[in-house]
C-alpha positions in Angstrom: -0.7 91.0 -99.4 -2.1 88.8 -102.2 -3.3 90.7 -105.2 -6.8 89.2 -104.9 -7.3 90.9 -101.5 -9.0 94.3 -101.2 -6.9 96.6 -99.0 -9.2 98.0 -96.2 -7.9 101.5 -96.7 -9.3 101.6 -100.2 -12.5 103.5 -99.6 -15.6 103.5 -101.9 -17.7 106.6 -101.9 -21.4 106.4 -102.8 -23.1 109.5 -104.3 -26.9 109.4 -104.5 -30.1 111.4 -104.1 -31.0 110.5 -100.5 -34.8 110.7 -100.4 -35.3 108.6 -103.5 -32.7 105.9 -102.9 -32.0 105.7 -99.2 -35.1 103.8 -98.1 -34.5 100.7 -100.2 -31.8 100.2 -102.8 -29.0 101.9 -100.9 -29.4 99.8 -97.8 -29.1 96.5 -99.8 -26.1 97.8 -101.8 -24.2 98.9 -98.7 -24.9 95.6 -96.9 -23.7 93.6 -99.9 -20.5 95.7 -100.2 -19.7 95.4 -96.5 -20.3 91.6 -96.7 -17.7 91.6 -99.5 -15.3 93.4 -97.1 -15.4 96.6 -99.1 -14.8 99.8 -97.1 -17.8 101.8 -98.2 -18.7 105.4 -97.3 -22.1 107.2 -97.6 -23.0 110.5 -96.1 -25.3 108.6 -93.7 -22.2 108.1 -91.7 -21.4 111.8 -91.4 -22.8 113.7 -88.4 -25.8 115.7 -89.4 -24.9 119.3 -90.2 -21.5 118.4 -91.5 -20.5 120.9 -94.2 -19.8 120.0 -97.8 -16.0 120.5 -97.3 -15.9 117.4 -95.1 -17.7 115.3 -97.8 -15.2 116.6 -100.4 -12.5 115.3 -98.1 -14.2 111.9 -98.0 -14.2 111.8 -101.8 -10.5 112.7 -101.8 -9.8 109.8 -99.5 -11.6 107.4 -101.8 -10.3 105.3 -104.7 -13.7 104.5 -106.3 -16.9 106.4 -106.4 -20.3 105.1 -107.3 -22.7 107.7 -108.7 -26.3 106.5 -108.5 -28.0 108.7 -111.1 -31.8 108.8 -110.9 -34.6 111.1 -112.2 -34.5 113.2 -109.0 -30.7 113.3 -108.7 -30.5 116.7 -110.2 -33.0 118.1 -107.6 -30.1 118.2 -105.2 -27.3 120.8 -105.5 -25.4 118.8 -102.9 -25.3 115.8 -105.2 -24.2 118.0 -108.1 -21.4 119.5 -106.0 -20.2 116.0 -105.1 -20.3 115.0 -108.7 -18.3 118.0 -109.7 -15.7 117.1 -107.1 -15.6 113.6 -108.4 -14.9 114.9 -111.9 -12.0 117.0 -110.5 -10.5 113.8 -109.0 -11.0 111.9 -112.2 -9.2 114.6 -114.1 -6.3 114.2 -111.7 -6.4 110.4 -112.2 -7.0 109.9 -108.5 -10.5 108.4 -108.7 -12.5 105.9 -110.7 -16.2 106.6 -111.0 -18.8 103.9 -111.9 -22.1 105.5 -112.9 -25.3 103.6 -112.0 -28.4 104.5 -114.0 -31.1 103.7 -111.5 -34.6 103.6 -113.1 -33.2 106.2 -115.5 -32.7 106.0 -119.2 -28.9 106.6 -119.7 -29.7 108.7 -122.7 -31.9 111.1 -120.7 -29.0 111.6 -118.3 -26.4 112.2 -121.1 -28.7 114.6 -123.0 -30.3 116.3 -120.0 -33.8 115.5 -121.1 -36.9 114.2 -119.3 -37.3 114.7 -115.5 -33.6 114.5 -115.0 -33.0 117.5 -117.4 -36.0 119.5 -116.1 -34.7 119.2 -112.6 -31.3 120.3 -113.6 -32.7 123.4 -115.4 -34.5 124.3 -112.2 -31.2 124.2 -110.3 -29.6 126.2 -113.1 -32.2 129.0 -112.6 -31.9 128.7 -108.8 -28.1 129.2 -108.8 -27.9 131.6 -111.8 -25.9 134.0 -109.5 -23.2 131.4 -109.3 -22.3 130.7 -112.9 -18.9 129.0 -112.2 -20.6 126.5 -109.9 -23.3 125.7 -112.4 -20.7 125.3 -115.2 -18.9 122.7 -113.0 -22.2 120.8 -112.6 -22.6 120.9 -116.4 -19.1 119.7 -117.1 -19.5 116.8 -114.6 -22.9 115.8 -116.1 -21.4 115.8 -119.6 -18.4 113.8 -118.5 -19.4 111.2 -116.0 -22.6 109.8 -117.6 -20.6 109.2 -120.8 -18.6 106.5 -118.9 -19.8 102.9 -119.3 -22.0 102.2 -116.3 -24.6 99.7 -115.0 -28.3 100.0 -115.4 -31.3 98.4 -113.7 -32.7 97.8 -117.2 -29.8 95.5 -118.0 -30.6 93.2 -115.0 -33.5 91.0 -114.0 -34.1 92.8 -110.7 -32.4 95.0 -108.1 -30.6 92.2 -106.3 -28.9 91.2 -109.5 -27.9 94.9 -110.1 -26.5 95.0 -106.6 -24.5 91.9 -107.2 -23.1 93.3 -110.5 -22.1 96.6 -108.7 -20.3 94.7 -106.0 -18.4 92.5 -108.4 -17.4 95.5 -110.6 -16.2 97.5 -107.6 -14.1 94.5 -106.4 -12.7 94.1 -109.9 -11.7 97.8 -109.9 -10.1 97.7 -106.4 -8.1 94.6 -107.2 -6.9 96.1 -110.4 -5.8 99.2 -108.5 -4.0 97.1 -106.0 -2.2 95.1 -108.6 -1.0 98.3 -110.4 0.2 99.9 -107.1 2.2 96.7 -106.4 3.7 96.9 -109.9 4.5 100.6 -109.5 6.2 99.9 -106.2 8.4 97.3 -107.9 9.1 99.6 -110.8 10.4 103.0 -109.5 10.9 104.2 -113.1 7.1 104.4 -113.4 6.4 108.2 -113.1 2.6 107.9 -113.0 2.6 107.8 -109.2 1.0 105.2 -107.0 -2.4 105.5 -108.5 -2.9 104.4 -112.1 -6.1 105.2 -113.9 -8.4 102.2 -114.2 -10.0 101.4 -117.5 -12.1 98.4 -118.3 -10.9 96.3 -121.3 -12.2 97.8 -124.6 -14.0 100.4 -122.4 -16.7 98.0 -121.5 -18.0 97.1 -118.0 -17.9 93.3 -117.5 -21.2 91.5 -117.4 -21.9 89.0 -114.6 -24.1 86.0 -114.3 -27.4 86.5 -112.6 -27.2 86.2 -108.8 -30.5 84.4 -108.5 -29.5 81.8 -111.1 -26.3 81.2 -109.3 -28.2 80.6 -106.1 -30.6 78.3 -107.8 -27.8 76.2 -109.1 -26.7 75.4 -105.5 -27.6 72.0 -104.1 -30.9 71.9 -102.1 -30.5 72.8 -98.5 -32.1 70.8 -95.7 -35.4 71.8 -94.2 -36.9 74.0 -93.2 -38.2 75.3 -96.5 -39.7 78.7 -96.7 -42.6 79.3 -99.2 -43.2 82.9 -100.4 -46.6 83.9 -101.6 -46.6 87.3 -103.3 -47.8 89.3 -106.3 -44.8 89.1 -108.7 -45.9 92.0 -110.8 -45.9 94.3 -107.8 -43.1 93.2 -105.5 -41.3 90.3 -107.3 -38.6 92.3 -109.1 -37.5 94.5 -106.1 -38.5 93.8 -102.5 -39.0 90.0 -102.8 -35.7 89.6 -104.8 -33.8 91.3 -101.9 -35.7 89.2 -99.4 -34.9 85.9 -101.1 -31.3 86.9 -101.4 -31.2 87.7 -97.6 -33.0 84.5 -96.6 -30.7 82.3 -98.8 -27.7 84.1 -97.5 -28.8 83.0 -94.0 -28.8 79.4 -95.2 -32.5 79.0 -95.7 -34.1 77.0 -98.5 -36.6 79.4 -100.2 -39.3 78.6 -102.8 -40.6 81.4 -104.8 -41.4 80.2 -108.4 -45.0 79.3 -107.9 -46.2 81.5 -110.8 -44.3 79.2 -113.2 -46.0 76.0 -112.0 -49.5 74.4 -112.2 -51.6 74.9 -109.2 -51.3 71.3 -107.9 -47.5 71.6 -108.1 -47.7 74.9 -106.1 -49.8 73.1 -103.5 -47.2 70.3 -103.3 -44.4 73.0 -102.7 -46.5 74.5 -99.9 -47.0 71.1 -98.3 -43.3 70.5 -98.4 -42.6 73.8 -96.6 -42.3 74.5 -92.9 -42.8 78.3 -93.0 -44.9 80.5 -95.3 -44.3 84.2 -95.8 -47.3 86.0 -97.2 -46.3 89.3 -98.7 -49.6 91.2 -98.8 -49.5 94.2 -101.2 -52.2 96.2 -102.9 -52.4 93.9 -105.9 -52.1 90.6 -104.1 -55.9 90.3 -104.2 -55.9 90.8 -107.9 -54.4 87.3 -108.4 -56.5 84.2 -108.0 -53.2 82.2 -107.8 -52.1 84.2 -104.8 -55.6 83.8 -103.2 -55.6 80.1 -103.8 -52.1 79.8 -102.3 -53.4 81.7 -99.3 -56.3 79.2 -98.8 -53.9 76.3 -99.0 -51.5 78.0 -96.5 -54.4 78.7 -94.1 -55.6 75.1 -94.2 -52.1 73.7 -93.4 -51.6 76.3 -90.7 -54.9 75.3 -89.1 -53.7 71.6 -89.2 -50.5 72.6 -87.4 -48.3 71.7 -90.4 -47.1 75.2 -91.3 -46.0 78.4 -89.6 -47.3 81.6 -91.2 -45.8 85.1 -91.1 -47.9 87.8 -92.8 -46.0 90.8 -94.1 -47.9 93.9 -95.0 -46.1 95.8 -97.8 -47.3 99.4 -98.3 -50.8 98.7 -96.9 -52.3 98.3 -93.5 -53.5 95.0 -91.9 -57.1 96.3 -91.6 -57.2 97.0 -95.3 -56.7 93.2 -95.8 -59.0 92.1 -93.0 -61.8 94.5 -94.0 -61.1 94.4 -97.7 -60.7 98.1 -97.9 -58.6 100.5 -100.0 -56.9 99.4 -103.2 -56.6 95.9 -101.9 -60.4 95.7 -101.5 -61.0 97.2 -104.9 -58.8 94.5 -106.5 -60.5 91.8 -104.5 -64.0 93.0 -105.6 -62.8 92.8 -109.3 -61.5 89.3 -108.7 -64.8 88.2 -107.1 -66.6 89.6 -110.1 -64.3 87.7 -112.4 -65.1 84.4 -110.6 -68.7 85.2 -109.7 -69.8 81.6 -110.5 -67.3 80.1 -108.1 -69.1 80.9 -104.8 -67.3 78.3 -102.6 -63.9 79.5 -103.9 -64.7 83.1 -103.1 -65.9 82.2 -99.7 -62.7 80.3 -99.0 -60.7 83.4 -100.1 -62.7 85.7 -97.7 -62.4 83.3 -94.8 -58.6 82.9 -95.3 -58.1 86.6 -95.6 -59.9 87.0 -92.2 -58.2 84.2 -90.3 -54.7 84.6 -91.6 -54.5 88.1 -90.2 -55.8 87.3 -86.7 -53.7 86.3 -83.8 -50.4 86.0 -85.6 -47.2 87.9 -85.3 -46.9 90.0 -88.4 -44.5 92.5 -89.9 -45.2 95.6 -91.9 -43.2 98.2 -93.9 -45.1 100.9 -92.0 -43.4 100.0 -88.7 -39.9 99.8 -90.1 -37.6 102.6 -91.3 -37.2 101.2 -94.8 -37.3 98.0 -96.9 -33.9 97.0 -95.8 -34.9 97.1 -92.1 -38.1 95.1 -92.9 -36.1 92.4 -94.7 -33.7 92.2 -91.7 -36.7 91.7 -89.4 -38.2 89.0 -91.6 -34.9 87.1 -91.7 -34.6 87.3 -87.9 -38.2 86.1 -87.5 -37.7 83.1 -89.9 -34.3 82.2 -88.3 -35.9 82.2 -84.9 -38.6 79.8 -86.1 -36.0 77.6 -87.8 -34.1 77.3 -84.5 -37.1 76.5 -82.3 
């Protein structure tokens, strides 16, 4: 076995607060790790009703654990029990833990302040009849967050954070593999087969942005996919994952319209074969998005472009009928451009026609964002292969 390989028996355990993470970030992280041939375990795999002892066994079987710490993490006694078990394994030098501070200030975690600390004090009161258990939680919460970890704040978006986590885990697993090989060749080494992993100078390595790496790749042949979306609302999370998945499938994706002049944006749309319109509540707040929509609608009517509308956290009828938050933002945009009657009319007509008689996808009809991204990729790939 080459030292660069990751042995399949090296399991990575992911510890997280389910309700908060499962529907989006976790799915993308697990997929990326499995694509990297990492043997990853989450409690999703366990049969429902499995007792905590079985999960403790899963932690004992693992070489690396990822603790995804979020504001609501300390709402779960289950998460805290897992964290305490992880600390026990660290103390025995049998486990490496990488903390991930997900939409959480690392200092709030370390000091038990903010929502993270408030939720912990609620658990402390709830389990005051089990002081030893609570003390183990406290010890773990003092110890593990002190380790150098990764934060969403230190990355451009969630897909970049996912990429960093995968690369750091691979680095740790390869380091463990190398040390085990060295130990097997040196029987005088009394530390056993597992040697505690430390990053050089106690710092987690930084990695180049995933999206920048993808952008440096040579242009792919047609078809080109154009994404129209509200950057402020979905650009740093859902769309970043979608772009990653589309490019991973070999598709040429254009997303940077917000950085260009309008005529340059229109040229990019004209060069595209497929347009994905990600309708979200704030989409109608942007005249750039609405103008993109009109251009996409025109080319679609001329048979030059295939359109897939995607409804993200809103219903199709809210777009068609200009209702809800989407309708409120559209009314504000109309008022802002009240003198541009023809432009407003073109917006209204395109919003009506683009949502009629087309196959569309919505977050509402999928389990989570990960499933929606997979459905979009399948749809675009089918169009590519027509």
